[in-house]
C-alpha positions, 0 to 999 in steps of 0.5 A, spaced: 213 036 159 211 036 152 203 038 150 200 035 144 194 036 141 190 033 135 187 038 131 183 033 126 186 035 120 193 038 117 195 044 121 197 050 117 198 056 122 199 057 129 199 063 133 200 065 140 196 070 143 201 076 146 196 080 150 197 079 158 190 077 159 190 072 154 198 069 154 195 062 155 191 062 148 193 059 142 189 059 135 190 053 130 188 054 123 187 047 119 184 045 113 177 048 114 177 051 121 180 055 127 181 052 133 182 056 140 186 052 145 187 054 153 194 052 155 196 049 161 203 047 164 201 040 162 195 040 158 190 044 153 183 044 152 179 047 146 175 053 148 172 055 141 172 052 134 170 057 128 168 053 122 171 057 116 170 052 110 177 052 107 184 052 109 187 057 113 193 061 111 194 066 116 191 068 123 192 075 127 190 076 135 186 082 137 188 086 143 180 085 145 182 078 148 182 075 155 182 068 157 178 064 162 184 063 166 184 071 168 177 072 168 170 069 168 167 074 163 172 072 158 172 074 150 176 073 144 177 077 138 181 075 132 182 075 124 183 069 120 185 069 112 182 063 108 185 059 101 179 063 097 182 069 099 177 071 104 178 074 111 174 073 117 173 076 124 172 071 129 168 073 136 166 069 142 165 070 149 163 067 156 156 069 154 155 068 147 157 063 142 162 063 136 160 069 131 164 069 124 164 076 120 166 075 113 169 081 109 175 082 104 172 078 098 170 079 091 173 085 088 175 089 094 180 084 097 186 080 095 187 076 089 192 072 091 194 067 097 194 072 104 200 070 107 200 074 113 196 079 117 197 083 124 193 088 128 196 095 127 192 100 130 198 101 136 196 100 143 190 105 144 183 105 142 184 103 135 188 097 137 183 092 135 180 097 129 186 096 124 189 090 121 194 089 115 194 083 110 200 081 105 199 077 099 202 073 093 198 079 089 204 084 091 199 088 095 199 090 103 192 092 105 190 095 111 183 094 113 179 099 117 174 094 121 169 099 123 169 105 118 165 111 119 162 111 113 158 105 110 160 104 103 155 099 101 155 094 096 149 092 091 146 086 095 146 079 092 139 076 090 136 073 096 142 075 101 140 078 108 142 085 109 148 086 112 148 087 120 154 092 120 158 096 115 163 092 111 171 094 112 174 098 108 182 097 105 187 102 104 192 099 099 199 099 098 202 096 092 209 093 092 214 090 086 214 082 088 209 078 092 209 079 100 210 074 105 210 077 112 208 083 116 209 085 123 207 091 126 211 096 130 210 095 138 209 102 140 207 106 134 200 105 130 203 107 123 209 103 122 209 096 119 215 091 117 213 088 110 218 082 107 217 080 100 219 074 097 226 076 094 230 078 100 227 085 102 224 088 108 221 094 108 219 099 114 213 102 111 209 108 114 202 106 112 199 112 114 203 117 110 199 121 105 202 119 098 200 125 095 205 129 099 211 126 096 208 124 089 216 124 087 217 118 091 211 114 090 216 109 087 217 108 095 210 105 096 211 109 103 217 105 105 221 109 110 227 104 110 229 098 105 233 092 109 236 087 104 239 080 105 244 081 099 245 073 099 237 072 098 237 078 094 242 075 089 239 068 089 232 070 088 235 074 082 238 068 079 231 065 077 224 064 079 226 057 082 230 061 087 225 065 090 224 064 098 218 064 103 221 069 107 219 071 114 221 078 118 219 080 125 221 086 130 223 086 137 217 087 141 220 093 146 218 100 145 225 102 141 224 096 136 232 097 135 232 090 132 229 086 126 230 079 124 228 075 118 229 068 115 230 067 107 231 060 104 237 057 108 239 064 112 237 068 117 239 076 118 239 081 124 239 088 123 240 094 128 236 099 126 240 104 130 246 103 125 243 101 118 250 101 114 246 102 108 241 097 109 245 091 110 244 086 116 250 086 121 249 079 122 247 073 118 248 066 118 245 059 116 241 054 119 237 050 114 240 048 108 233 046 105 231 053 107 228 056 114 222 060 112 219 061 119 222 066 123 220 067 131 223 070 137 222 069 144 217 074 148 218 074 155 215 078 161 221 078 166 220 085 169 223 083 175 230 082 172 235 086 168 234 087 161 239 085 155 238 088 148 237 083 143 232 081 137 225 079 136 219 078 139 220 080 146 219 085 151 225 084 156 231 080 156 236 078 161 242 073 162 238 068 166 233 068 160 237 070 154 235 072 147 233 066 143 230 066 136 227 060 133 227 058 125 224 052 122 223 049 115 217 046 111 222 041 108 221 034 110 228 032 109 230 033 116 223 031 119 220 036 124 226 040 127 226 047 130 233 050 131 233 055 137 239 061 136 242 065 141 242 072 138 248 074 142 252 069 139 250 069 132 256 073 130 260 067 132 256 062 128 255 058 134 251 052 133 243 052 134 240 048 140 236 043 135 229 040 138 227 034 134 219 033 134 218 028 129 221 024 124 221 024 116 216 025 112 213 030 117 215 037 118 214 044 122 209 048 118 208 053 123 211 056 129 211 061 135 213 062 142 208 062 147 207 068 151 206 066 158 211 067 163 216 063 166 221 058 161 220 060 154 215 055 150 215 054 143 208 051 139 209 048 133 204 045 127 207 038 125 202 034 121 195 034 124 198 035 131 200 042 135 206 040 139 208 045 145 215 044 148 220 048 153 226 050 150 230 050 157 229 048 164 229 052 171 236 054 173 
């Protein structure tokens, strides 16, 4: 059964929470606010609404989150980016109202659209301390939300004194605009950064650039992955630049990486890099498939199967899926779900048609709750949640 929710404005970002205690929560970014939905099998309801004042461009969930379905003492913490390049920490609990803490504005932050963000402090005590952001300004910034030192800025006339130290940022520059960022599922130092010209960088943001000054051109990148066709198309001219998206497989080994550029997707085996070229490529949307998401399941009672994407364990009963969507309205709001094991054979994807033209899928994610995989998609002013299979 599909679940549909009207946000009230155009929906630009959807992000499912992947924490075990909050796998039924979905963050929705619209024209001026972030709405938090509590999802059930057949319905959803709003549990928080944060007014930001400008269009939301990216959202990331913290590990400091629990759902009302798991505890009466629930709380949520996430960060969001807005169209004016500002960043916002969003907090709410069962006993307190919505709180918004703005940071990253002015001279200290980004000077281009923030396209993606992710918490990157690993799974320890710093899991909710560091958040990485990437932008059209070609910069990766890793923000310390709770710095030990308070580097205060001169207060504005008439402004109230800040209640906490302003977050500080460690900046890594790249050659081209950056489109997505993903954190390693088991370490606190590696990020997967994609740019607009077909390259994916495995970057160690904790490395000291002064230790390897002769390699400063690498910007801390340990490995660079290339999708040759996308890179060639991007070099051909500015009109051929794509809004790419890349993701790590969500298990401790993180052996596989998947990405979408333009009309093509690519999969890399990190254990057999072959010069950085993908071991599988394919075409999904001629218009350009600029959203790459992979199913994440918690199926610990079943045998795992190696695959790609945002997942924990894989099995033959619930095979490894990855989903692609395009923001082009040419085909309407359509999601393509591929099976990674058969991607090399160019097996056609399963097509889910959500709405007719001129609507399109602006954002896409997999719900992390147990059971049959579900996809959440942003279509116009609606959030649509649907199953991609049935009980066997």
